[in-house]
C-alpha atoms as one frame of an Amber mdcrd trajectory, in Angstrom:
protein
  -1.521  13.258   5.797  -2.476  14.094   9.114  -3.517  10.929   9.904  -0.363
   8.871   8.954   1.776  11.238  10.745  -0.853  10.686  14.107  -0.208   7.223
  13.618   3.127   7.897  13.849   3.038  10.050  17.001   0.983   7.191  18.750
   3.607   4.352  17.850   7.021   7.104  18.395   5.597   9.749  20.998   3.483
   7.540  23.174   3.736   3.285  22.798   7.366   3.748  22.768   7.670   5.630
  25.931   5.375   3.772  27.997   6.468   0.337  26.608  10.617   1.951  27.830
   8.694   2.718  31.606   7.190  -0.329  31.935  10.335  -2.605  31.103  13.168
  -0.189  31.031  16.541  -0.553  29.225  18.256  -3.309  30.766  20.806  -3.705
  27.672  21.852  -0.128  28.821  21.515   0.749  25.137  21.424   4.698  23.588
  18.347   6.459  23.049  18.672   6.537  19.396  19.605   2.549  19.468  17.046
   2.108  22.104  13.854   4.027  20.475  14.787   2.139  16.910  14.980  -1.458
  18.352  11.824  -0.867  20.468   9.811   0.086  17.119  11.267  -2.808  15.176
  10.562  -5.256  17.511   7.483  -4.209  19.339   5.504  -0.751  18.266   5.512
  -1.769  14.824   3.256  -4.442  15.124   0.264  -2.130  16.562  -0.190  -1.272
  12.680  -0.297  -4.741  12.215  -3.511  -5.398  14.651  -4.887  -2.145  13.008
  -4.493  -3.249   9.588  -6.010  -6.168  10.330  -8.871  -4.538  11.970  -9.240
  -2.008   9.043  -9.266  -4.671   6.497 -11.804  -7.106   8.033 -13.710  -3.839
   8.672 -13.170  -2.905   5.268 -14.707  -5.940   4.341 -17.930  -5.622   6.779
 -18.898  -2.710   5.839 -18.853  -3.261   1.664 -20.708  -6.686   2.148 -23.869
  -5.406   0.718 -21.618  -3.964  -2.272 -19.757  -6.823  -2.486 -23.001  -8.971
  -2.694 -24.366  -7.362  -5.101 -21.554  -7.258  -7.589 -21.478 -11.329  -7.016
 -24.861 -11.453  -7.711 -24.915  -9.133 -10.937 -21.978 -11.434 -11.794 -23.738
 -14.529 -11.893 -26.648 -13.192 -13.302 -23.590 -11.948 -16.347 -22.373 -15.034
 -16.441 -26.137 -16.757 -17.137 -27.319 -14.242 -19.765 -23.599 -13.932 -21.349
 -24.419 -14.190 -25.338 -20.454 -12.997 -26.598 -20.117  -9.127 -27.511 -23.168
  -8.775 -29.400 -26.298  -7.005 -29.181 -25.077  -4.170 -26.910 -23.688  -0.617
 -26.864 -20.107  -0.411 -27.941 -19.408   1.212 -24.583 -20.689  -1.884 -22.751
 -18.982  -4.027 -24.142 -17.476  -6.092 -21.584 -15.416  -9.440 -21.225 -17.728
 -12.038 -20.954 -17.885 -13.403 -17.493 -17.305 -17.100 -19.459 -13.862 -15.427
 -20.558 -13.176 -14.445 -17.130 -13.674 -17.724 -15.397 -11.961 -19.760 -17.916
  -9.077 -17.617 -17.626  -8.895 -17.714 -13.737  -9.002 -21.475 -13.947  -6.303
 -21.537 -16.027  -4.165 -19.255 -14.252  -4.242 -21.578 -10.982  -2.386 -24.314
 -12.525   0.825 -22.500 -12.755   0.030 -20.497  -9.606  -0.887 -24.338  -7.835
   2.411 -25.619  -9.342   4.957 -22.434  -7.625   3.111 -23.562  -4.631   3.993
 -27.476  -5.169   7.311 -26.958  -5.205   7.905 -24.334  -2.505   5.377 -26.527
  -0.422   6.109 -30.265  -2.146   2.779 -31.124  -0.169  -0.276 -31.563  -3.254
  -3.345 -31.619  -0.551  -1.839 -28.224   1.163  -0.816 -26.636  -2.095  -4.886
 -27.125  -3.543  -5.569 -25.927  -0.067  -3.662 -23.049  -0.377  -4.895 -22.343
  -4.480  -8.560 -22.516  -2.925  -7.789 -20.125  -0.296  -5.613 -17.684  -2.532
  -8.796 -17.612  -4.598 -11.214 -16.897  -2.258  -9.443 -14.385  -0.336  -8.427
 -12.942  -4.014 -11.938 -12.438  -5.050 -13.323 -10.666  -1.824 -10.459  -8.326
  -1.388 -10.227  -7.315  -5.427 -14.156  -6.685  -4.770 -13.163  -4.332  -1.493
 -10.503  -2.815  -3.009 -12.131  -2.483  -6.458 -15.027  -0.505  -5.165 -12.877
   1.830  -2.655 -11.150   2.435  -5.547 -14.153   3.622  -7.271 -15.886   5.356
  -4.629 -13.249   7.651  -3.272 -10.444   6.993  -5.504  -7.278   4.341  -5.594
  -5.627   6.188  -2.600  -8.097   4.868  -0.800  -7.176   1.107  -1.579  -6.927
  -0.879   1.839  -3.963  -3.042  -0.095  -1.779  -3.224   3.175  -4.481  -4.149
   4.888  -6.159  -6.444   3.145  -2.576  -8.197   2.588  -1.502  -8.464   6.069
  -5.047  -9.831   7.156  -4.234 -12.143   4.456  -0.908 -13.147   5.305  -1.514
 -13.915   8.883  -5.094 -15.865   8.909  -2.941 -17.796   6.400  -0.292 -18.593
   8.238  -2.623 -19.293  10.863  -4.212 -22.207   8.940  -0.886 -23.181   7.876
   0.584 -23.441  11.146  -1.975 -25.684  12.138  -1.768 -28.087   9.164   2.039
 -27.776   9.069   2.884 -27.295  12.512   5.439 -24.513  14.056   8.663 -26.301
  12.507   7.794 -26.159   8.978  10.950 -23.685   7.783   8.619 -23.392   4.424
   5.392 -22.319   6.379   5.818 -18.507   6.036   7.348 -18.591   2.573   3.831
 -20.020   1.713   1.793 -17.564   3.573   3.596 -14.873   1.365   3.365 -16.251
  -1.746  -0.623 -16.107  -0.889  -0.467 -12.732   0.327   1.451 -11.806  -2.622
  -1.133 -13.144  -5.327  -3.829 -11.333  -3.263  -2.107  -8.094  -2.945  -1.440
  -7.992  -6.904  -5.030  -8.845  -7.248  -6.306  -5.814  -4.946  -3.976  -3.726
  -6.631  -4.849  -4.390  -9.842  -8.588  -4.236  -8.952  -8.047  -0.543  -7.894
  -5.845   0.374 -11.111  -8.834  -1.275 -13.356 -11.592   0.536 -11.762  -9.786
   3.891 -12.212  -8.553   3.191 -15.820 -12.389   1.935 -16.701 -14.201   4.778
 -15.395 -11.333   6.954 -17.143 -12.931   5.241 -20.097 -16.239   5.607 -19.376
 -15.750   9.250 -19.315 -13.979   9.426 -22.713 -16.095   6.845 -24.268 -14.074
   3.637 -24.386 -15.125   0.516 -24.885 -14.307  -1.447 -21.799 -13.593  -4.901
 -23.811 -10.456  -3.299 -25.540  -9.582  -1.692 -22.176  -9.332  -5.036 -20.410
  -7.717  -6.888 -23.158  -4.441  -4.066 -22.980  -4.655  -3.893 -18.976  -4.007
  -7.688 -19.624  -1.303  -6.487 -21.832   0.060  -4.211 -19.253   0.215  -6.787
 -16.303   2.141  -9.095 -18.221   4.569  -6.693 -19.400   4.684  -5.602 -15.130
   5.375  -9.372 -14.436   8.079  -9.490 -17.250   9.834  -6.378 -16.118   9.441
  -5.928 -11.853  11.249  -9.483 -11.355  14.517  -7.597 -13.189  14.338  -4.363
 -11.729  13.844  -5.945  -8.147  16.871  -8.257  -9.545  18.810  -5.172  -9.721
  17.912  -3.269  -6.502  18.201  -6.359  -4.312  22.224  -6.935  -5.930  22.927
  -2.698  -5.666  21.804  -2.370  -2.540  19.564  -5.213  -1.020  16.384  -5.201
   1.271  15.346  -4.852   4.857  17.378  -3.848   7.763  21.004  -2.278   7.450
  23.616  -4.729   7.985  27.521  -4.759   7.499  26.599  -6.609   4.727  23.882
  -4.470   2.988  24.756  -0.647   4.439  22.660   0.877   1.953  19.590  -1.654
   2.283  16.335  -0.308   0.814  14.088  -0.359   3.588  10.778  -1.653   2.598
   8.684  -1.545   5.564   5.840  -2.910   4.231   7.764  -5.718   2.714   9.280
  -6.375   5.909   6.651  -5.875   8.313   4.539  -8.664   6.297   7.390 -11.067
   6.597   8.509 -10.596  10.015   4.206 -11.178  10.650   4.530 -14.641   8.638
   7.345 -15.566   9.918   6.632 -14.670  13.477   3.561 -16.966  13.302   5.602
 -20.119  12.579   8.851 -19.412  14.870   6.554 -18.094  18.124   8.194 -14.655
  17.904   5.112 -12.582  16.617   4.334 -10.113  19.895   0.888 -10.670  20.144
   0.139  -8.236  22.805   0.913  -5.297  21.006  -0.851  -7.384  18.304  -4.139
  -7.319  20.540  -3.440  -3.923  21.613  -3.115  -1.952  17.498  -6.582  -4.148
  17.410  -8.054  -2.492  20.285  -6.316   1.051  18.259  -8.105   0.212  15.232
 -11.685  -0.603  16.449 -11.005   2.631  18.792 -10.478   4.866  15.788 -13.325
   3.067  13.919 -16.091   4.175  16.495 -14.598   7.332  16.418 -15.188   7.265
  12.539 -18.477   6.252  12.608 -19.462   8.841  15.053 -18.460  11.486  13.089
 -20.218  10.091  10.032 -23.498   9.707  12.383 -22.777  13.683  13.347 -22.363
  15.019   9.404 -18.920  15.700  10.211 -16.169  16.845   6.902 -13.471  15.753
   9.640 -13.289  11.777   9.576 -10.808   9.373  10.705 -10.376   6.545   8.453
  -8.722   3.471  10.579  -6.160   2.203   7.728  -4.693   5.900   7.442  -3.841
   5.735  11.054  -2.749   1.844  10.973  -0.444   2.819   8.335   1.223   5.342
  10.361   1.925   3.157  13.289   4.220   1.175  11.174   5.863   3.311   8.934
   9.118   4.420  10.034   8.716   7.874  11.485  11.098   9.637   9.086   8.285
   8.529   6.039   5.559   9.520   8.451   6.908  13.080   8.654   7.666  13.392
   4.944   3.514  12.228   4.553   3.289  15.468   6.747   5.245  17.952   5.168
   3.090  17.303   1.651   0.292  17.860   3.511   1.453  21.185   4.739   2.558
  21.906   1.612  -1.015  21.341   0.295  -2.637  23.517   3.380  -0.117  26.410
   2.868  -1.502  26.260  -0.475  -5.417  26.270   0.041  -4.739  28.876   2.573
  -3.466  31.078  -0.043  -6.421  30.206  -2.233  -9.032  31.262   0.631  -7.436
  34.428   0.847  -7.461  35.351  -2.936 -11.056  34.037  -2.723 -12.691  37.269
  -4.348 -13.813  36.120  -7.699 -16.078  34.281  -9.638 -13.862  31.351 -11.087
 -12.293  31.110  -7.640 -13.482  27.227  -7.780 -12.146  26.740 -11.045  -9.130
  28.328 -10.500  -8.873  26.376  -7.103  -9.115  22.877  -9.487  -6.619  23.902
 -12.061  -4.173  25.042  -9.200  -4.728  21.620  -7.353  -4.613  19.436 -10.392
  -0.952  21.063 -11.337   0.114  20.650  -7.716  -0.679  17.187  -7.938   0.571
  15.959 -11.093   3.644  17.981 -10.130   4.035  15.992  -7.051   3.051  12.686
  -9.111   5.874  13.361 -11.704   8.779  14.059  -8.318   7.833  10.453  -6.936
   8.173   8.893 -10.773  11.410  11.007 -11.322  12.730   9.718  -7.952  11.884
   6.076  -8.663  12.985   6.212 -12.043  16.748   7.682 -11.002  16.621   5.510
  -8.095  16.413   2.299 -10.268  18.836   3.945 -13.123  21.428   4.615 -10.634
  21.235   1.267  -9.362  22.599  -0.210 -12.278  26.805   1.300 -11.939  25.991
   0.848  -7.943  25.619  -3.015  -8.837  28.562  -2.747 -11.466  30.861  -1.327
  -8.735  29.613  -3.414  -5.974  29.203   0.106  -3.452  27.596   3.665  -4.022
  30.671   5.667  -2.810  30.897   6.886  -6.320  27.907   8.636  -5.615  29.370
  10.374  -2.316  29.958  14.377  -3.613  29.915  15.748   0.201  31.034  14.791
   3.181  29.890  14.119   6.792  28.534  16.364   8.408  27.940  18.751   5.436
  26.020  16.020   3.524  23.370  16.368   6.149  23.166  20.091   5.826  22.849
  20.092   1.910  20.336  17.335   2.132  18.005  19.500   3.982  18.531  22.623
   1.651  17.296  20.309  -1.431  14.363  19.823   0.541  13.651  23.070   1.267
  13.801  24.247  -2.158  11.793  21.384  -3.771   9.205  22.262  -1.100   9.211
  25.379  -2.485   9.106  24.633  -5.496   6.291  22.835  -5.201   3.817  25.187
  -3.230   5.126  27.805  -5.932   4.063  25.743  -8.917   0.799  25.358  -7.069
   0.538  28.954  -6.564   1.466  30.248  -9.918  -0.930  27.875 -11.663  -3.753
  29.711  -9.072  -2.673  32.753 -10.695  -2.775  32.372 -14.091  -5.957  31.233
 -14.180  -7.461  33.552 -11.612  -6.567  35.493 -14.571
């Protein structure tokens, strides 16, 4: 949380003032408008550069593990003999089935690309690039999720790196006047993003199944069912949210538009490459920031420090709106306050057990808040889409609405803190 906030602080407290001190305010905008415009059009692209470097660094740092996994996969394919002669808890989907499934799924993806681009050669190249990038970055995501947890899955980094490199490749093939070039780059990035996300999630599921004695093959079958189910439901939900609120920057037509900062940034990268509007200087500076963070992290690693500086965490903070960085920081502060309480009461043999129980309880409660907020948001979108505006939920007029919202947030923060502390006390007793 602190690292994400540091990324936001670099953008808003350092980069924006430095940029404005150099280029000034030629249009005479007010401070708030000027700051938001500078961040949107220039500074957030620092995060793009840092993300690209972070994604590539993740790939480079895991090259040995990826090579080993690829070698083991080939050996599994050569030695595969179905689902027999193995212990039940080691029964896996035969590699031949996996390769056949990948080949079959390439067909509809190629058709989608062909429908969008209307060029067989370029669509074929897109399918090849998507397959290679998807394989590499799914391996990175799966390995990172298995090693340190899905929260360290570098999805944003690998997706932005894929979109940027693919957009540059398509620019060379299609030219800057290609209207469908940005959409083509986004389509490839979308597949790679899904592959990386699913790989990390599957790794977590398989690890949990291994601990519980589940059969991997059966888990993988149900994981495929889950992916198909999500593919059928998600378009409907996104269409509902788009109808109710819209996505992207707030406009007179969409006054309640959902920010979708990651998606907006990725779309801006793709369109910027083809339209020539991508602020490359900011991207290059962001790459330098990312490289500097990696060097600092490697120095800390060499010294055996418990404190590390993952580049992707800072990079996320660079391009997220500062209000999101701040909210993440508030969550981190609550966790820190809980840890202080735990340390003050470290006077018994069951401390570690009570601490673990408290942390798990707080994590589950926080996860429930996130899930509940998402579900309620989708449910509220239904009447908004029907009526055509969100004023029906406006119970308090301005300026009291901000004060009431602040009080509610404080109450939720205290509730989260008290839940974790109460769990600690109960386990202690």
